[in-house]
N, C-alpha and C positions, 0 to 999 in steps of 0.2 A: 372438787374442779371438774369443769366440762370444757371439752374441746370438740370441735368439728372437723372433718376431714371427708374427703371424697375419693372413694376406693375405686379402682378400675383395673382390668387385666392388662390395659396398656399403659398405666401411670407410670411405669418404669422409663417409657419412651417420652414421656413429656417432663422433661428435666428444665428447672428453671433458668432462665437468662435474665440478663439485667435490663431487659427492654422495657418500654412503657407504651401504652397505647392511648387512644383517646376516643373522640365521639364515633358514631356509628357512620358508616359509609353511606355516600349519596346514592350509590347504585344498588339495586336489588335485581333478583333472577329468580329462577325456578326453585322449588321446594328442596332444601336440604335432606340428604337421605338419612342423617341420624334422626332418631327420635328426641323430642324435646319432653315427652309425656312420661308420668310416672318416675320422675327423678326424685331421689330421696337422700337426704344427708344422714349419714350415719353418725350418731352422738355416742360418744363412751364417757362415762361418768366413773370418776375416780373415787367417789364416796357412795355409801349405801344408805345416805339420809333419805327418808321418805317424806318429809314434811313438804306441804304443798308451797309454801312460801321460798323454800330452798330450791324447789325444782324449777318455779318460775324465775328465780334468780338465775339458775343453771342455763335456762333457756335464753335469757337475755344476754348472758356471758357468751353462749355459743354462736350467737349472732354476732358479736363484735370480734371473735378470735377464730380465724380460719387459716391453719397453718400451711395449707395447701393453696393459698391466695395467689401466690407467684405463678400458679398454672391457671387458675380459674378466674383471673380479673379481666378477661374480656370473653365476647361471646364465640369468636372463632375458636379459641384454644378451648374454651369449656366444653364445646360440643365434641371434642375428640376424647375427653376422659370421663365424662359424666356417667353414672352407673344408674340404670333404671331400676325400678322396684324389683323386677326379676331378671338378675343378671343373665340368664340363659337365653332370654328374648333377643339381647343384642350380640351375643356370642363372643367369640374370640378375636385376636387380632387377624387370622385368617379370613374370617367371615367378614370383618370389616373392610379388609382389601377388596375382597370379592365385590363388595357394593361399589367400590369407588375406582376400581381398577382401570375401568374404560373411561374415566373422565380426564379431560385436559388434552386429548389428542387432536384437537381441531387443526384442520389442514395439514396434519401431519404424516410422515412416513419415515421408514428406517432406511439409510443409506450406508451402504459400506465404503469405506475409504482405506484401502490398505488392510490393516489387521484391526481397524477401529469401526465401530458401528454408531453413527450418529443419528440422532433423531432430528429430523429438519422438517419446518413447517414451511409450506410455499402456496402461495395464491398469485393469480394472474397467470399469464402464459408467456412463453419466450418470445413471440411476436408483440408483446404489449408494446404500445406506441409511445410510452413515456420512458422506458427505460427499466433498468433493474436496480432494487434496493436491496441490500444486505443488512439485516437488524442483528446485533451482537447485545446479549445481556450481561448482567454483571453478576456477582456472588452475593448471596447464596440462594439465587432464584434460577430462572428458566425463561425459555422463549415464550412460554404461555401469556407472559405479560403483554407481548406485541399482537395477540390475536385480533383483537378488534381494530388496531392500527393498520394491520396488514390486509384485512378484509376490505376496509373502506378505501385503501389506497389502490388494491387491485381494481375496485369499482371505478377508480379514478383513472385507471389506464397503466398501472405500474405493475411489473414482475417482481414479487416479493419473496425472499428467502430469509428465515429465522432459525438457525441450528440452536440446539441445546449444546453448550460446550461439553467436551469430553469431561466427565466426572460430575455433570450436572442434569438435572431434568430426567429426560427418558434415553440419553445417550449412554454408550458404554462408560463403565466405571472400573478401569483396570486396577488391580492392586499394584501400589507403587512398587516399582522395581521390576515389574514383569510387562514390560513393553510400554510403560507411559509413568513418568516421574512427576507430572504436573509442574515443570518448569517452564518459565515464560518462552524460552525457545521452542519448547515441545508443543506448547499450545500454537504457537505461530506456525510451526512446521505442518502441525494437523489440519489446520484452517487452509494452508495453501493446498493441501492435498485434497481437501473436501471441495474447494472452489472448482479445482480441475474436474472432479468428477461429476459435480453438478454442472459443469460447462457454462459457469457465470462468465461473461465476456466483459473485457475491460474498455473503457472506463465504467463504473457504475457508482451509484450513490451509496454512502455507508452511513448508518445510524448506531451509535453506540450509547450505552448507558450503565452506570454502576461501578462497583468496586472490583479490584482484583481481576477477574477476567475481562471485565468492563475496560479496565486500564490497559490490559494487554491488547484490547481490540484498537485501543489509541496508538500502543507503540507499533502494532502491526501496520498501521496506517502510515506512521512515519517511514516506516522500511518499505512502504509498497506505494508511495504517493501517486506513482503514474498510472496506477490502477484505480485511482478514486477521481471522480469528476467534482463531486461536492460531499461535504461531511456535515453531518448533524449530531450535535452531542446533546444528549439529556442529561439530567444531574449525573454528574462524576467528579472525582476528585481532579482537579486540575493546577493546582497550586500546592507549593511547599506548606503553605498554611491549612491545608484541608486536614481536617482532623480523622483520624483512623477509628472508626467505629468500635466499641468495647468488644463485640463479638470476635473481630479479628484478633484482638489483643489477648482475649481470653484463649482462643484456639493455639496460641503460641507458648502457654504456658504448660510446661510438662505435666503429664498426667491429668490436669484440670482441662486441658485441651481436647484429651481423648474423651473425657466424661462429657464435655460440652457438644462435641460434634454429633454425638448419639440422640441429641434432643430431637424428637421427631416433629416439633413444631418450631423448629428452627428458623425456617424461611419465613413462615408466616408473621412470627414475632419481630423479625428483622425489617419485614416490610412495613408491618404497623407502627413500628417504632419510629420510622422515618416519615410517615404520613399524619394528616389529621384525621383519618379515617381508620375504622375497623374493617378488615375483610369480610364480606359476606361468605357464609359458610361453604358454598359451593365453589368459590374461588379458593379459600382456605384448604379445601379438600387437595386441590390439585398441586398446591406448592408443598403440602404435607406428604403426599403420596410416595415420592422417591424416598424420604427419609424414614418412612414408616415401614417401607416394603423390604428394606435391607439396610445393614450397615454401610454398605459400599459408598452412597453418596456423602454421608458423614466422614468417612476416613478420606476421601477424595477432596472434601473441602479442608479438612485439617492438612493434607500434605500441602495444598496449593497455598495454604495461608501460611505454613512455616517456610516454604520455599520462597515465597514473595519478598522482595526488597521493596516495601512499599515508598519510601520517602525516594529511594533511587529512581523508581518508576515515575513518581511525581515530577521529579528534577528533569528527567528525560522528556516528560510531556511539556513542561514550561519551556524548554529550550528548543525542542523540536517544532513546536507550532508558533515559534515567535516571527515577528514580520520577515526578518532576514532569510528564514529557513523554508517557510511555508507559504505559498501563495495561492492556494485553492479557497474557494468560499467555504466559511463555517458557520453554521447555524446553532447557537446555544438557545435550545428550548428549554427553560428552567422553571420547575416547579417551585414556587416562592415559599411554599410551607414546609420544605424539606428540613428535618430536624438534625440531619447529619451535616449537609452541606448548604449555609446560607447563600442568599443572593451575592453576597460580598465575594464569594469564590469565583462566581462567573464573571463579576464586574472587574475583579483583579486579572483574571485570565484574558480578558478582552483587552486591556491595555497593552499587553504585549504584542498585539497584532490589530490595531484598530482598523486598518484597510480592509481585512478580510474576513472579520468576525463580526457578525450581527447577533444582538441580543433580543430573545423574543421571551418575555416573562409569560408562564402559565399560571394563571390566578387560581387558588384553589388547590393546587396539586403539590404533593409532597415529593418524597426521593424518586418516585417512579410514576412520573406523569403519564406514561402511557397505560398505566393501571388505573390511577385515579381520575384522570380526565383525558381519554383517548380522543374525543372528539376535537379538543383544542390542540392536541399533538398533529392529529391529522391535518387541521387547517395550517398550522404552522409548516408543516412538512411540505404540504402541497404547493402552498406559495413559494416555499425555497427551491423545491425540485423543478417547478415549471420552466 
């Protein structure tokens, strides 16, 4: 019997998820820091047969059976765990982190707000003529997804902020029970304090995308409608029919959730599973970095997922943005190839407030249109906010 496997010092960090991915991304950029050269699959034979025909058959079997296929079935994940011919050349996890630790900090700086330190991206200036836009990301990702959109909207005259929520990206990740418990109220309160420190003046434009903390961005908007002039929603759960992705269901299972949250490629696989594209390696690096560098982001995500009342939050969003309760303009800029939230979610949500909600389809984009097709998102937002 023959089987194939890929062995790596970081393999324990690349735990399987139930996500799937598809074709390669339309975007490309600079050379990825990991080497694709001199990779070799290690084959272990269970018998000592030396016949040529047997060896040939063994080789054929090894090509068809890969017990680590759950990790290596797409390029971005494969790059994080492949073993070169000489392992010493690639080094250990610490050396891997050293090579990528400065990635993904575009337009960002650290901001202290109370006892918490946020990582906040900022483009444009306070005297920008078009006004201020606040971008809020969803779980399990980070504000890095807005980098292109922010840059182009700053060029169009907007002042843009995009923080990493506490527990995500490069922001603080407090241990639960020690100053932050990852409840909806604590996320709301922390955001209020941050906006005060940043000096964001009301009213401003708000852009929200994604699950969990993305939903908290919408419930924050419902509690602070006077601070918002216009609201743009990219793919987010907006109805009671919105499905909860398997990741969040897995995190809520005792023990299995603890195991799942320490998957170093959890964010990139979640993104790819909701998109028609596979992330380019230099982008996957950034989404992977927080989860690779410590256990903190995984446990923060775990705690937030277990504290969340998903269906209760969906219900609050449906009722709060209905026509009799919300009168501000809303843009639904929706990636039509989202594998988590189909177009029907946006259409159903729009029916609750036909007067104030405008639907703008983003062709070719998946769950994170700001990552898949940032240029189309910029066009939609610019038209809406002007």
